[in-house]
N, C-alpha and C positions, 0 to 999 in steps of 0.2 A: 504494500500500500504506500502511496505517496502523500506526505503531509508537507505543505508549503514547499513543494518541489524536492523534498528529501525522501528517500526510500526508508520507510520505518517498518520493521516487522510487526505484524498484527499482535504478536504476543506482548510486545513492549507497550502497545496501546492498552491492552487489557490490564497489564500490571499498573500502569499510570492511572487508569480508571478506578481500579480497586483501591489504590492509595488515596485517591481523592474521596472515595466513598467512606474509607475507614477513618478519615480525619474526625476526631471527636467534635461533637457539636458544642458550641459555647453554652455555659450554664444559662438557665433561663433568666437569671438576674444580671448577666453580663451586658455591658454596653460600652461603647467607646468613651474614652476619657474626654473631658472638655478640651477645647483647643488650648494651646500653650498660654494664651493671654489670660485664661481663667486660673490665676494663681490662687492658692488657698485663702490668702487674705482678701482677695477680690470676690470670693464667693459670697452669696447672700445666704445667711444662716437663719433658721427659725427654730425656736424651741416650741414643741407642741406636745407637752406631757399630758394634758387633759383633753384638749379639743382635737378632732381629726385634722390632719394637715391639709392645706389647700395647695395642690401641686404646682400652682403657678406663682406662689408667693416667695419662694426661695429656691436655692440650688441644693442646699443640704438641710435636712431636718433632724433634730434631736428628739427622739420619741421614747416613751416609756417601754422598756424591754418586756415587761410583764403584760401590759394591757394592749399593746399594739399587735394586731393580727398580721400573720404572714402575708395575707392578701393586700393589706395596706402597704407593706414594703414593696410587694410586686407592682402595685399600682404606681408607686413613686418611681420605680425603676422603668416602668413602661413610659413614664413621662420624662425619662432621662434625668431623674433627681437621685440624690444619695440619701440614705437613711442611717443615722447613727443611733445605736442602742444605748439609752441611758439606764445605768444600774446603780442605785444607791446601795452599795455592798454591805454596809453595816446595819441596814434596816431589816428588822425581823418583824414585819407587820403581819398580824393575824390573818389578813385576807390574802396573803401571798401563798401560792401553792406549796412552797417549801418551808413554811414557818415552823411546822412541827419537827423538822429535821434538826433545828438548832438546839443544842443542849441548854437547858434552863440555867445551869451554873455558869454558862459562858455568855449570857446576855444580861443586860441591866434592866431595871424596872421600866425604863422608857422604851424598851423594845429595840435595843441596839446591841451589836456585838461588843463585848468587853475586850478591847484591844490590849488591856493590861493583864489579860489571862496569860498563863504560861505559853511561851512561844511555840513549844513543841506541840502542845494541845491545840493551839490555833491552827498549826500547819496540818495536823492529822485529822482534826474534827471539823474545822470550819472551812479551810481552803477547798476541800472537795465539794462542799455545798456551793461555794462561790464560783467554782469552776463550772458546775452545772448551770449556773445562771448565765455564764458566758456561752455555754452550748445552746441555751435557749435563744440567745441573740443570733448565733451562727445558723441554727436550724430555721429561724424565721427569715433568713436571707439578708440580715443587716450588713452594711458595708464596713462598719467599724463599731467600736464600743467606747462610751464615755463613762469611766468608773468614778464614782463619788463615794464620800464617807470613808476614805482610807487614811485620813489624818490620824496619826497615833498608831497605825498598824505597824507591826514589826517589819523591818526591811525584807526579811525572807518571805513573808506572806505576799508583799507587793511584788517581789521578784517572781514568785510562783505564778501569780495572776497575770502579769505581763507576758511571761513565757507561754502560759497556756493560751492566752488570747492570740499570740503570734502563731502558735501551732495550729490554731483554728483559722488562720489567715484573716484575723481581725486586727486592723490597726487599732491602737488603743491610746486614748487620751485620759489623763488623770486630772480631775477637777480640784482636788484639795490635797494632793500629794505630788511628789516629784520623783521621777525615775528616768535614768539616762536613756532607756530604751522605749520610753513612751514616744510614739511617732505621730501623734495627732494633737493639734491645738484646737480646743473647743472653746469658742467665746462664751463668756458668762451670760446669764439671762435672769430676769426677775422671775421667770417661770420655774427656775430651779428651786427645789424645796430647801428651806433653811437647815443649817446644821450639817 
Protein backbone atom coordinates (compact mmCIF):
# COMPACT_ATOMS: atom_id res chain seq x y z
CA UNK A 1 0.00 0.00 0.00
CA UNK A 2 1.19 3.55 -0.69
CA UNK A 3 0.73 6.37 1.86
CA UNK A 4 1.78 9.84 0.69
CA UNK A 5 3.78 8.27 -2.10
CA UNK A 6 5.69 5.91 0.22
CA UNK A 7 5.23 2.19 0.14
CA UNK A 8 4.09 1.05 3.61
CA UNK A 9 3.40 -2.57 4.54
CA UNK A 10 -0.23 -3.14 5.54
CA UNK A 11 0.97 -4.75 8.80
CA UNK A 12 2.61 -1.45 9.81
CA UNK A 13 -0.68 0.39 9.35
CA UNK A 14 -2.48 -2.20 11.48
CA UNK A 15 0.09 -1.81 14.28
CA UNK A 16 -0.15 2.00 14.18
CA UNK A 17 -3.94 1.77 14.26
CA UNK A 18 -3.83 -0.53 17.29
CA UNK A 19 -1.44 1.80 19.14
CA UNK A 20 -3.77 4.73 18.49
CA UNK A 21 -6.73 2.71 19.79
CA UNK A 22 -4.81 1.54 22.85
CA UNK A 23 -3.92 5.07 23.98
CA UNK A 24 -5.68 5.51 27.34
CA UNK A 25 -8.55 7.95 27.39
CA UNK A 26 -8.16 11.09 29.47
CA UNK A 27 -9.89 10.91 32.84
CA UNK A 28 -13.38 12.36 32.75
CA UNK A 29 -12.28 15.35 34.86
CA UNK A 30 -9.22 16.14 32.71
CA UNK A 31 -9.14 19.32 30.73
CA UNK A 32 -6.44 21.53 29.25
CA UNK A 33 -4.71 23.96 31.53
CA UNK A 34 -5.59 27.63 31.08
CA UNK A 35 -3.37 29.60 28.71
CA UNK A 36 0.00 30.73 30.14
CA UNK A 37 -1.38 34.20 30.85
CA UNK A 38 -3.67 32.72 33.53
CA UNK A 39 -1.11 32.66 36.33
CA UNK A 40 -2.38 31.45 39.74
CA UNK A 41 -2.41 34.97 41.19
CA UNK A 42 -4.48 36.11 38.20
CA UNK A 43 -7.14 33.43 38.60
CA UNK A 44 -10.48 34.41 40.09
CA UNK A 45 -11.16 32.44 43.30
CA UNK A 46 -14.45 31.92 45.07
CA UNK A 47 -15.19 30.26 48.37
CA UNK A 48 -18.54 28.44 48.25
CA UNK A 49 -18.71 26.39 51.43
CA UNK A 50 -22.45 26.72 51.97
CA UNK A 51 -24.05 27.81 48.70
CA UNK A 52 -23.74 25.95 45.38
CA UNK A 53 -21.07 27.50 43.15
CA UNK A 54 -22.00 29.52 40.08
CA UNK A 55 -19.68 28.20 37.36
CA UNK A 56 -19.30 31.59 35.68
CA UNK A 57 -18.29 33.54 38.80
CA UNK A 58 -14.69 32.32 39.16
CA UNK A 59 -11.92 30.13 37.76
CA UNK A 60 -11.26 28.19 40.98
CA UNK A 61 -13.79 27.23 43.64
CA UNK A 62 -13.06 26.25 47.24
CA UNK A 63 -15.84 23.83 48.23
CA UNK A 64 -16.66 21.83 51.35
CA UNK A 65 -15.16 18.36 50.95
CA UNK A 66 -17.97 16.63 52.83
CA UNK A 67 -21.08 18.32 51.48
CA UNK A 68 -20.06 18.87 47.86
CA UNK A 69 -21.27 16.12 45.54
CA UNK A 70 -19.01 14.57 42.92
CA UNK A 71 -21.54 15.72 40.30
CA UNK A 72 -20.93 19.36 41.32
CA UNK A 73 -17.19 18.88 40.78
CA UNK A 74 -17.91 17.27 37.39
CA UNK A 75 -20.15 20.20 36.42
CA UNK A 76 -17.34 22.64 37.24
CA UNK A 77 -14.87 20.61 35.20
CA UNK A 78 -17.28 20.58 32.28
CA UNK A 79 -17.34 24.38 32.53
CA UNK A 80 -13.49 24.31 32.57
CA UNK A 81 -13.27 25.40 36.20
CA UNK A 82 -11.19 23.95 39.02
CA UNK A 83 -12.46 22.69 42.36
CA UNK A 84 -10.44 22.76 45.59
CA UNK A 85 -11.58 20.53 48.45
CA UNK A 86 -11.76 22.39 51.79
CA UNK A 87 -11.10 20.16 54.81
CA UNK A 88 -11.09 21.46 58.40
CA UNK A 89 -9.00 18.54 59.63
CA UNK A 90 -9.27 19.10 63.37
CA UNK A 91 -13.08 19.40 63.26
CA UNK A 92 -14.88 16.40 64.75
CA UNK A 93 -18.45 17.45 64.04
CA UNK A 94 -21.21 15.00 64.97
CA UNK A 95 -22.86 15.35 61.54
CA UNK A 96 -19.72 14.25 59.68
CA UNK A 97 -19.76 10.60 58.55
CA UNK A 98 -16.44 9.86 60.26
CA UNK A 99 -17.14 11.53 63.62
CA UNK A 100 -17.51 8.21 65.49
CA UNK A 101 -14.03 7.12 64.37
CA UNK A 102 -12.27 9.77 66.47
CA UNK A 103 -11.27 8.49 69.94
CA UNK A 104 -13.01 10.53 72.64
CA UNK A 105 -9.78 10.93 74.63
CA UNK A 106 -8.14 12.59 71.63
CA UNK A 107 -10.80 15.25 71.11
CA UNK A 108 -11.66 18.25 73.25
CA UNK A 109 -15.12 19.34 74.50
CA UNK A 110 -15.40 21.77 71.57
CA UNK A 111 -15.24 18.86 69.12
CA UNK A 112 -11.69 19.30 67.85
CA UNK A 113 -8.68 17.02 67.67
CA UNK A 114 -6.36 17.56 70.62
CA UNK A 115 -3.05 18.28 68.89
CA UNK A 116 -1.38 18.13 72.32
CA UNK A 117 -2.10 14.39 72.54
CA UNK A 118 0.95 12.10 72.29
CA UNK A 119 2.45 12.39 68.81
CA UNK A 120 2.68 8.63 68.30
CA UNK A 121 -1.02 8.27 69.14
CA UNK A 122 -1.95 11.07 66.76
CA UNK A 123 0.00 9.41 63.96
CA UNK A 124 -1.44 5.93 64.50
CA UNK A 125 -5.02 6.80 65.44
CA UNK A 126 -5.84 10.20 63.93
CA UNK A 127 -3.74 10.43 60.76
CA UNK A 128 -5.50 7.44 59.10
CA UNK A 129 -8.89 9.13 59.62
CA UNK A 130 -7.59 12.38 58.14
CA UNK A 131 -6.05 10.47 55.22
CA UNK A 132 -9.48 9.00 54.51
CA UNK A 133 -10.81 12.55 54.37
CA UNK A 134 -8.24 13.26 51.66
CA UNK A 135 -9.42 10.14 49.79
CA UNK A 136 -12.93 11.56 49.89
CA UNK A 137 -11.64 14.62 48.01
CA UNK A 138 -9.80 12.49 45.49
CA UNK A 139 -12.76 10.18 44.93
CA UNK A 140 -15.07 13.13 44.25
CA UNK A 141 -12.66 14.36 41.57
CA UNK A 142 -11.36 17.51 43.26
CA UNK A 143 -8.27 19.10 41.69
CA UNK A 144 -6.56 19.99 44.98
CA UNK A 145 -7.05 20.12 48.75
CA UNK A 146 -7.07 23.10 51.13
CA UNK A 147 -6.25 21.79 54.60
CA UNK A 148 -7.30 23.85 57.60
CA UNK A 149 -7.05 23.59 61.40
CA UNK A 150 -3.55 22.12 61.46
CA UNK A 151 -2.11 24.88 63.66
CA UNK A 152 -0.47 23.14 66.60
CA UNK A 153 -0.36 19.72 64.92
CA UNK A 154 2.95 17.87 65.25
CA UNK A 155 5.27 18.26 62.28
CA UNK A 156 5.18 14.49 61.59
CA UNK A 157 1.37 14.55 61.24
CA UNK A 158 1.51 17.45 58.77
CA UNK A 159 4.32 15.67 56.88
CA UNK A 160 2.17 12.53 56.61
CA UNK A 161 -0.88 14.43 55.36
CA UNK A 162 1.03 16.40 52.72
CA UNK A 163 2.73 13.19 51.55
CA UNK A 164 -0.59 11.33 51.37
CA UNK A 165 -2.21 14.17 49.41
CA UNK A 166 0.62 14.09 46.88
CA UNK A 167 0.35 10.31 46.57
CA UNK A 168 -3.28 10.88 45.62
CA UNK A 169 -2.19 13.46 43.02
CA UNK A 170 -3.77 16.29 45.02
CA UNK A 171 -1.82 19.54 45.22
CA UNK A 172 -2.21 20.77 48.77
CA UNK A 173 -2.50 24.17 50.39
CA UNK A 174 -2.28 24.72 54.15
CA UNK A 175 -4.44 27.54 55.50
CA UNK A 176 -3.10 27.85 59.05
CA UNK A 177 0.18 25.93 58.98
CA UNK A 178 3.38 25.97 56.94
CA UNK A 179 5.06 23.13 55.09
CA UNK A 180 7.85 23.27 52.51
CA UNK A 181 6.04 20.82 50.21
CA UNK A 182 2.67 22.57 50.24
CA UNK A 183 2.26 23.50 46.59
CA UNK A 184 -0.95 25.54 46.48
CA UNK A 185 -1.61 29.04 47.76
CA UNK A 186 -5.26 29.45 48.65
CA UNK A 187 -6.47 33.01 49.22
CA UNK A 188 -8.32 33.61 52.46
CA UNK A 189 -12.01 34.33 52.58
CA UNK A 190 -14.70 35.48 55.02
CA UNK A 191 -16.51 32.21 54.15
CA UNK A 192 -13.80 30.24 55.93
CA UNK A 193 -15.04 29.09 59.33
CA UNK A 194 -13.31 30.74 62.31
CA UNK A 195 -10.62 28.88 64.22
